[in-house]
FIDOFI-75302 format. One record per residue (C-alpha): x, y, z; residue in one letter. Coordinates in steps of 0.25 Angstrom, whole numbers, plus 5000, padded with zeros to 4 digits. Layout:
BEGIN
+------+------+------+---+
|    x |    y |    z | r |
+------+------+------+---+
|    X |    Y |    Z | A |
...
+------+------+------+---+
//
This chain:
BEGIN
+------+------+------+---+
|    x |    y |    z | r |
+------+------+------+---+
| 5063 | 4826 | 5279 | M |
| 5064 | 4839 | 5271 | K |
| 5062 | 4852 | 5279 | S |
| 5051 | 4862 | 5272 | P |
| 5061 | 4873 | 5268 | C |
| 5068 | 4860 | 5260 | S |
| 5055 | 4859 | 5253 | A |
| 5051 | 4872 | 5249 | R |
| 5065 | 4875 | 5245 | S |
| 5064 | 4862 | 5235 | N |
| 5051 | 4868 | 5231 | H |
| 5056 | 4882 | 5228 | A |
| 5069 | 4877 | 5220 | A |
| 5059 | 4872 | 5209 | R |
| 5061 | 4879 | 5195 | P |
| 5050 | 4888 | 5189 | A |
| 5049 | 4900 | 5180 | F |
| 5051 | 4914 | 5184 | S |
| 5042 | 4925 | 5182 | L |
| 5051 | 4932 | 5171 | I |
| 5052 | 4917 | 5164 | E |
| 5036 | 4918 | 5165 | I |
| 5036 | 4931 | 5160 | L |
| 5046 | 4929 | 5147 | I |
| 5037 | 4918 | 5143 | A |
| 5025 | 4925 | 5143 | I |
| 5032 | 4937 | 5135 | I |
| 5036 | 4926 | 5125 | I |
| 5022 | 4920 | 5124 | L |
| 5016 | 4934 | 5122 | S |
| 5025 | 4937 | 5110 | L |
| 5021 | 4925 | 5104 | G |
| 5006 | 4926 | 5105 | L |
| 5008 | 4940 | 5102 | L |
| 5016 | 4935 | 5088 | G |
| 5006 | 4925 | 5085 | L |
| 4995 | 4935 | 5087 | G |
| 5002 | 4944 | 5076 | A |
| 5002 | 4933 | 5066 | L |
| 4986 | 4932 | 5065 | F |
| 4982 | 4945 | 5060 | P |
| 4994 | 4943 | 5049 | V |
| 4989 | 4927 | 5047 | V |
| 4976 | 4932 | 5045 | V |
| 4978 | 4944 | 5035 | R |
| 4988 | 4935 | 5026 | Q |
| 4975 | 4926 | 5026 | Q |
| 4966 | 4937 | 5023 | R |
| 4975 | 4943 | 5011 | I |
| 4975 | 4927 | 5006 | S |
| 4960 | 4926 | 5006 | S |
| 4960 | 4940 | 5001 | D |
| 4968 | 4936 | 4988 | Q |
| 4962 | 4923 | 4986 | T |
| 4947 | 4929 | 4986 | L |
| 4953 | 4941 | 4978 | G |
| 4957 | 4931 | 4966 | V |
| 4943 | 4925 | 4966 | I |
| 4936 | 4939 | 4966 | V |
| 4944 | 4943 | 4956 | I |
| 4940 | 4931 | 4948 | G |
| 4926 | 4934 | 4951 | Q |
| 4930 | 4949 | 4946 | A |
| 4933 | 4944 | 4934 | R |
| 4919 | 4938 | 4932 | A |
| 4910 | 4947 | 4936 | K |
| 4918 | 4958 | 4927 | L |
| 4917 | 4947 | 4913 | Q |
| 4902 | 4946 | 4916 | L |
| 4899 | 4959 | 4919 | A |
| 4888 | 4965 | 4909 | S |
| 4898 | 4975 | 4901 | W |
| 4888 | 4975 | 4888 | F |
| 4875 | 4975 | 4893 | A |
| 4874 | 4990 | 4898 | V |
| 4862 | 4994 | 4893 | P |
| 4860 | 5006 | 4883 | G |
| 4874 | 5009 | 4880 | V |
| 4882 | 5005 | 4867 | N |
| 4895 | 5006 | 4873 | V |
| 4897 | 4994 | 4882 | T |
| 4902 | 4994 | 4896 | A |
| 4914 | 4985 | 4891 | W |
| 4919 | 4995 | 4882 | E |
| 4916 | 5007 | 4891 | Y |
| 4924 | 5000 | 4901 | A |
| 4936 | 4996 | 4889 | L |
| 4935 | 5011 | 4885 | G |
| 4937 | 5017 | 4897 | S |
| 4950 | 5009 | 4902 | S |
| 4956 | 5008 | 4888 | S |
| 4969 | 5016 | 4883 | P |
| 4960 | 5027 | 4877 | F |
| 4953 | 5031 | 4889 | F |
| 4964 | 5034 | 4899 | G |
| 4956 | 5045 | 4909 | D |
| 4965 | 5046 | 4921 | R |
| 4973 | 5059 | 4920 | P |
| 4986 | 5051 | 4918 | W |
| 4979 | 5043 | 4907 | T |
| 4978 | 5045 | 4893 | S |
| 4978 | 5037 | 4879 | S |
| 4991 | 5038 | 4876 | A |
| 4997 | 5034 | 4889 | T |
| 4987 | 5024 | 4898 | F |
| 4982 | 5011 | 4897 | Y |
| 4974 | 5003 | 4903 | G |
| 4966 | 5013 | 4912 | E |
| 4958 | 5007 | 4924 | W |
| 4943 | 5010 | 4925 | E |
| 4934 | 5007 | 4938 | F |
| 4922 | 5014 | 4943 | D |
| 4914 | 5011 | 4955 | N |
| 4900 | 5016 | 4957 | V |
| 4899 | 5025 | 4969 | L |
| 4884 | 5030 | 4969 | A |
| 4872 | 5020 | 4965 | D |
| 4867 | 5022 | 4950 | D |
| 4854 | 5014 | 4950 | L |
| 4852 | 5017 | 4935 | D |
| 4845 | 5001 | 4931 | P |
| 4854 | 5000 | 4920 | S |
| 4867 | 5000 | 4929 | R |
| 4862 | 4999 | 4944 | R |
| 4875 | 5003 | 4948 | L |
| 4877 | 5006 | 4963 | L |
| 4890 | 5009 | 4971 | R |
| 4900 | 5001 | 4973 | G |
| 4897 | 4994 | 4959 | D |
| 4909 | 4993 | 4950 | A |
| 4907 | 4998 | 4935 | V |
| 4914 | 4998 | 4922 | V |
| 4913 | 5005 | 4908 | G |
| 4912 | 5019 | 4911 | R |
| 4920 | 5026 | 4901 | L |
| 4926 | 5038 | 4908 | P |
| 4926 | 5047 | 4895 | K |
| 4910 | 5046 | 4894 | D |
| 4906 | 5042 | 4910 | N |
| 4895 | 5034 | 4902 | N |
| 4890 | 5027 | 4915 | S |
| 4879 | 5019 | 4907 | T |
| 4891 | 5008 | 4902 | N |
| 4893 | 5004 | 4916 | K |
| 4894 | 4990 | 4920 | V |
| 4892 | 4990 | 4934 | G |
| 4899 | 4977 | 4942 | I |
| 4891 | 4979 | 4955 | P |
| 4897 | 4978 | 4970 | L |
| 4889 | 4966 | 4973 | V |
| 4897 | 4958 | 4961 | E |
| 4910 | 4962 | 4966 | R |
| 4908 | 4958 | 4982 | L |
| 4915 | 4944 | 4986 | Y |
| 4910 | 4935 | 4991 | P |
| 4898 | 4940 | 4982 | A |
| 4887 | 4936 | 4991 | E |
| 4892 | 4937 | 5004 | S |
| 4888 | 4945 | 5015 | P |
| 4900 | 4949 | 5018 | T |
| 4909 | 4951 | 5006 | P |
| 4924 | 4953 | 5008 | L |
| 4929 | 4956 | 4993 | L |
| 4925 | 4968 | 4983 | V |
| 4931 | 4969 | 4969 | W |
| 4931 | 4981 | 4960 | D |
| 4939 | 4982 | 4947 | F |
| 4944 | 4991 | 4937 | A |
| 4943 | 4988 | 4921 | Y |
| 4953 | 4992 | 4909 | Q |
| 4953 | 4989 | 4895 | A |
| 4963 | 4976 | 4893 | A |
| 4976 | 4977 | 4888 | P |
| 4976 | 4981 | 4873 | G |
| 4963 | 4984 | 4873 | V |
| 4958 | 4998 | 4868 | S |
| 4944 | 5003 | 4866 | W |
| 4941 | 5011 | 4852 | P |
| 4925 | 5014 | 4857 | G |
| 4912 | 5007 | 4858 | P |
| 4911 | 4994 | 4850 | G |
| 4925 | 4991 | 4858 | A |
| 4919 | 4978 | 4860 | G |
| 4923 | 4967 | 4871 | R |
| 4938 | 4969 | 4872 | A |
| 4945 | 4964 | 4886 | P |
| 4945 | 4973 | 4900 | M |
| 4952 | 4970 | 4913 | R |
| 4949 | 4974 | 4926 | A |
| 4958 | 4975 | 4938 | A |
| 4950 | 4968 | 4949 | V |
| 4953 | 4973 | 4965 | F |
| 4946 | 4965 | 4976 | V |
| 4946 | 4971 | 4991 | R |
| 4941 | 4968 | 5004 | R |
| 4928 | 4975 | 5008 | I |
| 4931 | 4986 | 5019 | D |
| 4933 | 4979 | 5031 | P |
| 4925 | 4990 | 5038 | R |
| 4913 | 4990 | 5031 | V |
| 4902 | 4988 | 5042 | R |
| 4889 | 4983 | 5037 | P |
| 4876 | 4989 | 5044 | P |
| 4869 | 4981 | 5055 | V |
| 4862 | 4968 | 5047 | G |
| 4869 | 4971 | 5034 | A |
| 4879 | 4962 | 5029 | T |
| 4893 | 4967 | 5020 | L |
| 4887 | 4965 | 5007 | R |
| 4874 | 4972 | 5009 | Q |
| 4881 | 4984 | 5015 | T |
| 4890 | 4985 | 5003 | L |
| 4879 | 4982 | 4993 | L |
| 4869 | 4990 | 5001 | N |
| 4859 | 4979 | 5001 | L |
| 4849 | 4976 | 5011 | P |
| 4847 | 4978 | 5024 | P |
| 4854 | 4992 | 5020 | L |
| 4844 | 5001 | 5019 | A |
| 4852 | 5013 | 5019 | N |
| 4863 | 5015 | 5007 | P |
| 4872 | 5022 | 5018 | A |
| 4876 | 5009 | 5024 | E |
| 4881 | 5004 | 5011 | Q |
| 4897 | 5001 | 5011 | R |
| 4907 | 5001 | 5001 | S |
| 4916 | 4987 | 5001 | P |
| 4926 | 4998 | 5000 | F |
| 4925 | 5013 | 5006 | G |
| 4934 | 5024 | 5002 | A |
| 4934 | 5039 | 5008 | D |
| 4934 | 5051 | 5001 | A |
| 4948 | 5049 | 4996 | D |
| 4948 | 5035 | 4992 | G |
| 4953 | 5031 | 5003 | R |
| 4948 | 5016 | 5010 | P |
| 4939 | 5018 | 5022 | T |
| 4937 | 5002 | 5023 | L |
| 4923 | 5004 | 5029 | D |
| 4915 | 5004 | 5016 | G |
| 4914 | 5020 | 5017 | T |
| 4919 | 5033 | 5012 | D |
| 4923 | 5034 | 5026 | G |
| 4913 | 5045 | 5031 | V |
| 4902 | 5034 | 5030 | G |
| 4898 | 5036 | 5015 | G |
| 4900 | 5025 | 5002 | W |
| 4912 | 5026 | 4994 | N |
| 4919 | 5014 | 4985 | Y |
| 4933 | 5013 | 4986 | A |
| 4936 | 5009 | 4971 | G |
| 4948 | 5006 | 4962 | I |
| 4956 | 5019 | 4961 | R |
| 4967 | 5023 | 4952 | Y |
| 4979 | 5030 | 4952 | A |
| 4990 | 5033 | 4943 | R |
| 5003 | 5025 | 4943 | A |
| 5017 | 5026 | 4935 | N |
| 5027 | 5016 | 4934 | F |
| 5041 | 5021 | 4931 | V |
| 5052 | 5011 | 4927 | F |
| 5065 | 5013 | 4921 | D |
| 5075 | 5001 | 4922 | P |
| 5085 | 5010 | 4918 | T |
| 5083 | 5019 | 4931 | D |
| 5099 | 5015 | 4940 | T |
| 5092 | 5021 | 4952 | N |
| 5082 | 5009 | 4954 | G |
| 5070 | 5018 | 4955 | V |
| 5063 | 5017 | 4941 | L |
| 5067 | 5002 | 4939 | S |
| 5057 | 4998 | 4949 | R |
| 5045 | 4992 | 4943 | R |
| 5038 | 4990 | 4956 | D |
| 5033 | 5004 | 4958 | R |
| 5021 | 5012 | 4953 | L |
| 5022 | 5027 | 4955 | Y |
| 5011 | 5035 | 4958 | F |
| 5013 | 5050 | 4954 | P |
| 5002 | 5058 | 4957 | D |
| 4993 | 5048 | 4967 | A |
| 4986 | 5055 | 4980 | T |
| 4990 | 5052 | 4992 | D |
| 4978 | 5044 | 4995 | T |
| 4978 | 5036 | 4982 | V |
| 4992 | 5033 | 4985 | F |
| 4988 | 5028 | 4999 | G |
| 4979 | 5017 | 4991 | L |
| 4990 | 5014 | 4983 | I |
| 5001 | 5012 | 4993 | R |
| 4994 | 5003 | 5001 | Q |
| 5002 | 4990 | 5004 | P |
| 4997 | 4979 | 4996 | G |
| 4988 | 4988 | 4987 | Q |
| 4984 | 4983 | 4972 | R |
| 4987 | 4992 | 4959 | L |
| 4983 | 4988 | 4945 | V |
| 4991 | 4997 | 4935 | D |
| 4983 | 5001 | 4922 | N |
| 4991 | 4988 | 4915 | L |
| 4984 | 4979 | 4924 | G |
| 4995 | 4975 | 4933 | N |
| 4993 | 4972 | 4948 | I |
| 5003 | 4977 | 4958 | Y |
| 5004 | 4976 | 4975 | T |
| 5009 | 4988 | 4981 | V |
| 5020 | 4986 | 4990 | T |
| 5026 | 4998 | 4995 | S |
| 5025 | 5013 | 4991 | S |
| 5034 | 5026 | 4992 | G |
| 5039 | 5037 | 4984 | R |
| 5052 | 5038 | 4972 | E |
| 5061 | 5050 | 4975 | P |
| 5066 | 5049 | 4962 | S |
| 5051 | 5051 | 4954 | L |
| 5047 | 5064 | 4962 | S |
| 5043 | 5056 | 4973 | D |
| 5032 | 5049 | 4966 | T |
| 5024 | 5038 | 4975 | R |
| 5025 | 5024 | 4971 | Y |
| 5021 | 5010 | 4976 | V |
| 5029 | 4998 | 4974 | S |
| 5021 | 4986 | 4967 | V |
| 5022 | 4971 | 4967 | S |
| 5024 | 4965 | 4955 | P |
| 5031 | 4975 | 4950 | P |
| 5027 | 4983 | 4937 | V |
| 5027 | 4973 | 4926 | P |
| 5039 | 4973 | 4915 | G |
| 5029 | 4976 | 4903 | V |
| 5026 | 4991 | 4909 | V |
| 5033 | 5002 | 4902 | G |
| 5047 | 5004 | 4906 | L |
| 5046 | 5020 | 4910 | R |
| 5035 | 5028 | 4914 | Q |
| 5036 | 5042 | 4919 | A |
| 5027 | 5047 | 4930 | L |
| 5020 | 5058 | 4925 | N |
| 5020 | 5056 | 4910 | T |
| 5016 | 5044 | 4900 | P |
| 5026 | 5034 | 4899 | A |
| 5036 | 5036 | 4889 | T |
| 5038 | 5024 | 4878 | G |
| 5028 | 5017 | 4887 | V |
| 5017 | 5011 | 4880 | A |
| 5002 | 5014 | 4887 | P |
| 5000 | 4999 | 4889 | E |
| 5013 | 4999 | 4898 | E |
| 5012 | 5010 | 4906 | A |
| 5007 | 5011 | 4922 | I |
| 4997 | 5023 | 4923 | R |
| 4989 | 5020 | 4934 | E |
| 4984 | 5010 | 4944 | V |
| 4972 | 5005 | 4951 | I |
| 4969 | 5001 | 4966 | F |
| 4958 | 5001 | 4976 | T |
| 4959 | 5009 | 4989 | P |
| 4959 | 4995 | 4997 | Q |
| 4970 | 4987 | 4994 | V |
| 4964 | 4973 | 4987 | P |
| 4965 | 4959 | 4989 | V |
| 4966 | 4955 | 4975 | A |
| 4969 | 4964 | 4962 | V |
| 4967 | 4956 | 4947 | G |
| 4965 | 4960 | 4933 | I |
| 4955 | 4954 | 4925 | V |
| 4952 | 4954 | 4910 | E |
| 4938 | 4953 | 4907 | V |
| 4934 | 4949 | 4893 | N |
| 4920 | 4951 | 4885 | K |
+------+------+------+---+
//
């Protein structure tokens, strides 16, 4: 018969985990769970980007249909149609930017958003509406045709729309505007699709759609919110306001741009086709341009995605962004930073880019024919 001491000795000899081993196992498990948790935001973000891109293509198609069906020729009481004014204001003969002229510029983009209600019965333009047909030379607003904000929401009838599209327009390549009676030459539009500001908060009892469009039950116009807010300097506020509780629409913007390229450059700086230079952009404007993933459209209709930014010491420390895809080979070989492109045809010279303050989910170029 075994003694009690012998039994206790056999029991103590059984193998077991030490406290250190248990702690190590807990640490390894915790690290694994932390790594798995870190993947979820990345997966969700990628799914959202993919979904946005798919929806963006759909919205661009809808935008083309809306532009195609707009009442370009039904403006009452005028002889020159909005279509003709649109072509005129964006043709090579009417460059009105400080860096453009009829001799050096091609395809200036035009765009306009209503910032205050205009209740003229012939137009009924409300703030947030996009308008087409203003000729900068005479500012004749009676020739405007509005594309209302309500028609640019997606989904159109949803109480919680996700996206809004804006557009700039220009005469299609090869089209000039000789004056009234130019007919129905083709136009093209750059369509920008953006997500509505994430911090727009509808009042109690109202939907997001009602808040954006100032519809009942909103009793006070001050409760209306813009789909894209911006402060006085044009920086996004992301809450549908101007940053101090007022209303402001962060629409399409433009900036002077240059493409500098020389294939004979042995230093490799001027032989790059993936850079656009901004010699006089303000800090605020360049800050909007240089956002990773930002989309830029040049005056020739090329679309770029910003990948990085910097300064080039050999060009007076001029700021630039690197873009993808590179500038097409058809663009002129050499453009100077501050002078017209020597020996470059106007239709081959990059002179400006347009963009939106918030990075869009999709951008497309569509041609509209009448």
